[in-house]
N, CA, C and O atoms as a GROMACS GRO file, in nm:
protein
  256
    1MET      N    1   7.792  12.338  12.348
    1MET     CA    2   7.813  12.196  12.327
    1MET      C    3   7.973  12.165  12.337
    1MET      O    4   8.027  12.253  12.271
    2TYR      N    5   8.051  12.097  12.379
    2TYR     CA    6   8.176  12.056  12.442
    2TYR      C    7   8.223  12.004  12.301
    2TYR      O    8   8.164  11.983  12.195
    3ASP      N    9   8.358  11.992  12.342
    3ASP     CA   10   8.448  11.950  12.229
    3ASP      C   11   8.496  11.794  12.270
    3ASP      O   12   8.577  11.772  12.360
    4LEU      N   13   8.435  11.691  12.192
    4LEU     CA   14   8.414  11.582  12.203
    4LEU      C   15   8.574  11.484  12.195
    4LEU      O   16   8.591  11.370  12.239
    5SER      N   17   8.657  11.558  12.139
    5SER     CA   18   8.759  11.536  12.051
    5SER      C   19   8.852  11.562  12.204
    5SER      O   20   8.957  11.498  12.201
    6MET      N   21   8.836  11.625  12.304
    6MET     CA   22   8.893  11.626  12.429
    6MET      C   23   8.892  11.512  12.496
    6MET      O   24   8.992  11.443  12.513
    7THR      N   25   8.773  11.485  12.538
    7THR     CA   26   8.766  11.374  12.664
    7THR      C   27   8.786  11.223  12.584
    7THR      O   28   8.786  11.134  12.669
    8LEU      N   29   8.799  11.176  12.467
    8LEU     CA   30   8.817  11.071  12.415
    8LEU      C   31   8.950  11.065  12.370
    8LEU      O   32   9.001  11.175  12.354
    9SER      N   33   9.039  10.943  12.339
    9SER     CA   34   9.164  10.929  12.348
    9SER      C   35   9.196  10.883  12.205
    9SER      O   36   9.158  10.770  12.175
   10TYR      N   37   9.256  10.949  12.121
   10TYR     CA   38   9.278  10.901  12.004
   10TYR      C   39   9.291  10.755  11.958
   10TYR      O   40   9.260  10.742  11.840
   11TYR      N   41   9.320  10.665  12.007
   11TYR     CA   42   9.263  10.542  12.008
   11TYR      C   43   9.090  10.538  11.998
   11TYR      O   44   9.028  10.473  11.914
   12ARG      N   45   9.065  10.572  12.042
   12ARG     CA   46   8.867  10.541  12.092
   12ARG      C   47   8.862  10.643  11.935
   12ARG      O   48   8.812  10.587  11.837
   13MET      N   49   8.902  10.756  11.922
   13MET     CA   50   8.831  10.835  11.819
   13MET      C   51   8.881  10.761  11.678
   13MET      O   52   8.808  10.751  11.580
   14HIS      N   53   9.003  10.715  11.683
   14HIS     CA   54   9.053  10.636  11.529
   14HIS      C   55   8.938  10.506  11.503
   14HIS      O   56   8.896  10.474  11.392
   15ARG      N   57   8.899  10.444  11.629
   15ARG     CA   58   8.838  10.335  11.621
   15ARG      C   59   8.706  10.380  11.573
   15ARG      O   60   8.656  10.354  11.464
   16ILE      N   61   8.642  10.472  11.694
   16ILE     CA   62   8.523  10.518  11.575
   16ILE      C   63   8.512  10.585  11.478
   16ILE      O   64   8.392  10.612  11.466
   17TYR      N   65   8.574  10.631  11.394
   17TYR     CA   66   8.619  10.684  11.270
   17TYR      C   67   8.613  10.547  11.173
   17TYR      O   68   8.540  10.543  11.073
   18LEU      N   69   8.707  10.426  11.219
   18LEU     CA   70   8.671  10.325  11.132
   18LEU      C   71   8.542  10.258  11.121
   18LEU      O   72   8.517  10.194  11.019
   19ALA      N   73   8.465  10.267  11.207
   19ALA     CA   74   8.353  10.210  11.242
   19ALA      C   75   8.243  10.249  11.122
   19ALA      O   76   8.196  10.177  11.034
   20ALA      N   77   8.222  10.384  11.151
   20ALA     CA   78   8.175  10.504  11.119
   20ALA      C   79   8.197  10.514  10.960
   20ALA      O   80   8.093  10.525  10.894
   21THR      N   81   8.323  10.511  10.886
   21THR     CA   82   8.345  10.509  10.770
   21THR      C   83   8.295  10.377  10.660
   21THR      O   84   8.237  10.375  10.550
   22MET      N   85   8.343  10.286  10.742
   22MET     CA   86   8.282  10.151  10.692
   22MET      C   87   8.173  10.033  10.731
   22MET      O   88   8.158   9.911  10.729
   23GLY      N   89   8.086  10.195  10.779
   23GLY     CA   90   7.929  10.089  10.762
   23GLY      C   91   7.953  10.020  10.883
   23GLY      O   92   7.884   9.919  10.868
   24TYR      N   93   8.022  10.008  11.022
   24TYR     CA   94   7.978   9.888  11.088
   24TYR      C   95   7.888   9.978  11.194
   24TYR      O   96   7.870  10.098  11.176
   25GLY      N   97   7.830   9.901  11.311
   25GLY     CA   98   7.798   9.942  11.371
   25GLY      C   99   7.916  10.013  11.488
   25GLY      O  100   8.034   9.980  11.475
   26LEU      N  101   7.881  10.104  11.594
   26LEU     CA  102   7.969  10.115  11.706
   26LEU      C  103   8.002   9.956  11.834
   26LEU      O  104   8.104   9.929  11.896
   27GLY      N  105   7.926   9.914  11.832
   27GLY     CA  106   7.885   9.835  11.947
   27GLY      C  107   7.904   9.916  12.098
   27GLY      O  108   7.947   9.840  12.185
   28SER      N  109   7.890   9.992  12.123
   28SER     CA  110   7.889  10.083  12.254
   28SER      C  111   7.784  10.151  12.298
   28SER      O  112   7.710  10.220  12.228
   29ASP      N  113   7.774  10.132  12.423
   29ASP     CA  114   7.653  10.217  12.470
   29ASP      C  115   7.715  10.338  12.543
   29ASP      O  116   7.636  10.409  12.605
   30ASP      N  117   7.864  10.377  12.543
   30ASP     CA  118   7.894  10.502  12.611
   30ASP      C  119   7.884  10.643  12.534
   30ASP      O  120   7.966  10.670  12.446
   31PRO      N  121   7.772  10.740  12.573
   31PRO     CA  122   7.733  10.838  12.529
   31PRO      C  123   7.859  10.965  12.435
   31PRO      O  124   7.842  11.042  12.340
   32GLU      N  125   7.985  10.929  12.527
   32GLU     CA  126   8.070  11.007  12.432
   32GLU      C  127   8.068  10.978  12.258
   32GLU      O  128   8.054  11.033  12.149
   33GLU      N  129   8.105  10.795  12.352
   33GLU     CA  130   8.141  10.755  12.200
   33GLU      C  131   8.040  10.762  12.078
   33GLU      O  132   8.066  10.760  11.958
   34LEU      N  133   7.948  10.768  12.125
   34LEU     CA  134   7.795  10.779  12.034
   34LEU      C  135   7.783  10.889  11.993
   34LEU      O  136   7.756  10.885  11.873
   35ALA      N  137   7.790  10.998  12.035
   35ALA     CA  138   7.768  11.138  11.998
   35ALA      C  139   7.887  11.137  11.888
   35ALA      O  140   7.864  11.211  11.792
   36TYR      N  141   7.968  11.090  11.887
   36TYR     CA  142   8.130  11.126  11.789
   36TYR      C  143   8.082  11.050  11.659
   36TYR      O  144   8.088  11.072  11.538
   37TYR      N  145   8.019  10.928  11.758
   37TYR     CA  146   8.003  10.824  11.636
   37TYR      C  147   7.901  10.918  11.474
   37TYR      O  148   7.910  10.926  11.351
   38LYS      N  149   7.792  10.983  11.615
   38LYS     CA  150   7.658  11.016  11.504
   38LYS      C  151   7.719  11.151  11.432
   38LYS      O  152   7.693  11.181  11.315
   39LYS      N  153   7.795  11.218  11.508
   39LYS     CA  154   7.835  11.355  11.468
   39LYS      C  155   7.927  11.317  11.280
   39LYS      O  156   7.923  11.387  11.179
   40LEU      N  157   8.008  11.161  11.306
   40LEU     CA  158   8.094  11.151  11.172
   40LEU      C  159   7.988  11.095  11.069
   40LEU      O  160   8.009  11.108  10.948
   41ARG      N  161   7.862  11.026  11.123
   41ARG     CA  162   7.776  10.983  11.019
   41ARG      C  163   7.688  11.092  10.964
   41ARG      O  164   7.653  11.074  10.848
   42LYS      N  165   7.650  11.187  11.015
   42LYS     CA  166   7.591  11.329  10.987
   42LYS      C  167   7.704  11.362  10.861
   42LYS      O  168   7.692  11.324  10.744
   43GLU      N  169   7.816  11.440  10.915
   43GLU     CA  170   7.916  11.470  10.819
   43GLU      C  171   7.919  11.410  10.738
   43GLU      O  172   7.890  11.468  10.634
   44MET      N  173   7.954  11.257  10.724
   44MET     CA  174   7.940  11.167  10.585
   44MET      C  175   7.792  11.199  10.507
   44MET      O  176   7.793  11.236  10.389
   45ASP      N  177   7.694  11.186  10.566
   45ASP     CA  178   7.553  11.223  10.508
   45ASP      C  179   7.552  11.342  10.436
   45ASP      O  180   7.490  11.346  10.329
   46ASP      N  181   7.595  11.412  10.466
   46ASP     CA  182   7.587  11.585  10.439
   46ASP      C  183   7.703  11.578  10.337
   46ASP      O  184   7.692  11.671  10.258
   47ILE      N  185   7.790  11.514  10.316
   47ILE     CA  186   7.895  11.506  10.206
   47ILE      C  187   7.856  11.447  10.114
   47ILE      O  188   7.917  11.471  10.009
   48LYS      N  189   7.754  11.354  10.108
   48LYS     CA  190   7.738  11.228  10.026
   48LYS      C  191   7.588  11.303   9.918
   48LYS      O  192   7.556  11.266   9.805
   49LYS      N  193   7.508  11.441  10.021
   49LYS     CA  194   7.453  11.512   9.947
   49LYS      C  195   7.453  11.621   9.873
   49LYS      O  196   7.371  11.662   9.791
   50ASP      N  197   7.580  11.674   9.921
   50ASP     CA  198   7.662  11.753   9.815
   50ASP      C  199   7.658  11.709   9.690
   50ASP      O  200   7.673  11.590   9.663
   51GLU      N  201   7.635  11.806   9.594
   51GLU     CA  202   7.659  11.762   9.371
   51GLU      C  203   7.804  11.800   9.412
   51GLU      O  204   7.855  11.875   9.496
   52VAL      N  205   7.841  11.726   9.329
   52VAL     CA  206   7.989  11.719   9.279
   52VAL      C  207   7.988  11.766   9.132
   52VAL      O  208   7.909  11.707   9.059
   53LYS      N  209   8.045  11.839   9.090
   53LYS     CA  210   8.091  11.882   8.951
   53LYS      C  211   8.200  11.804   8.907
   53LYS      O  212   8.310  11.820   8.961
   54LYS      N  213   8.182  11.709   8.801
   54LYS     CA  214   8.291  11.620   8.752
   54LYS      C  215   8.298  11.644   8.640
   54LYS      O  216   8.199  11.696   8.589
   55GLY      N  217   8.429  11.612   8.547
   55GLY     CA  218   8.442  11.613   8.411
   55GLY      C  219   8.394  11.760   8.345
   55GLY      O  220   8.336  11.857   8.392
   56ILE      N  221   8.447  11.726   8.209
   56ILE     CA  222   8.393  11.871   8.124
   56ILE      C  223   8.232  11.904   8.077
   56ILE      O  224   8.132  11.834   8.059
   57PRO      N  225   8.254  12.014   8.069
   57PRO     CA  226   8.086  12.067   8.011
   57PRO      C  227   8.062  12.002   7.916
   57PRO      O  228   8.154  11.998   7.833
   58LEU      N  229   7.939  11.925   7.883
   58LEU     CA  230   7.938  11.954   7.728
   58LEU      C  231   7.844  12.040   7.678
   58LEU      O  232   7.789  12.003   7.574
   59LYS      N  233   7.814  12.137   7.722
   59LYS     CA  234   7.750  12.272   7.664
   59LYS      C  235   7.833  12.372   7.650
   59LYS      O  236   7.879  12.434   7.746
   60TRP      N  237   7.859  12.397   7.531
   60TRP     CA  238   7.959  12.538   7.506
   60TRP      C  239   7.870  12.620   7.411
   60TRP      O  240   7.810  12.593   7.308
   61ASP      N  241   7.887  12.749   7.496
   61ASP     CA  242   7.833  12.865   7.409
   61ASP      C  243   7.942  12.913   7.253
   61ASP      O  244   8.042  12.984   7.246
   62ILE      N  245   7.885  12.854   7.173
   62ILE     CA  246   7.963  12.893   7.046
   62ILE      C  247   7.935  12.995   6.962
   62ILE      O  248   7.813  12.986   6.948
   63PRO      N  249   7.965  13.070   6.911
   63PRO     CA  250   7.899  13.223   6.822
   63PRO      C  251   7.916  13.150   6.696
   63PRO      O  252   7.999  13.066   6.662
   64GLU      N  253   7.799  13.211   6.626
   64GLU     CA  254   7.794  13.162   6.500
   64GLU      C  255   7.809  13.253   6.402
   64GLU      O  256   7.806  13.219   6.284
   0.00000   0.00000   0.00000
């Protein structure tokens, strides 16, 4: 697999990033742009699947 960021300009990468993070469609048939968009969407979906531990645990081992 080759690095897509080397062939896409920063402007195009930023435009694709905004579309992916805001949930918009890409509106392009360019295979490089579609591949980058799908890569970003997959990474975002993977992040959503990871369980995030927040706050203070409510269970403590208190010796009696």
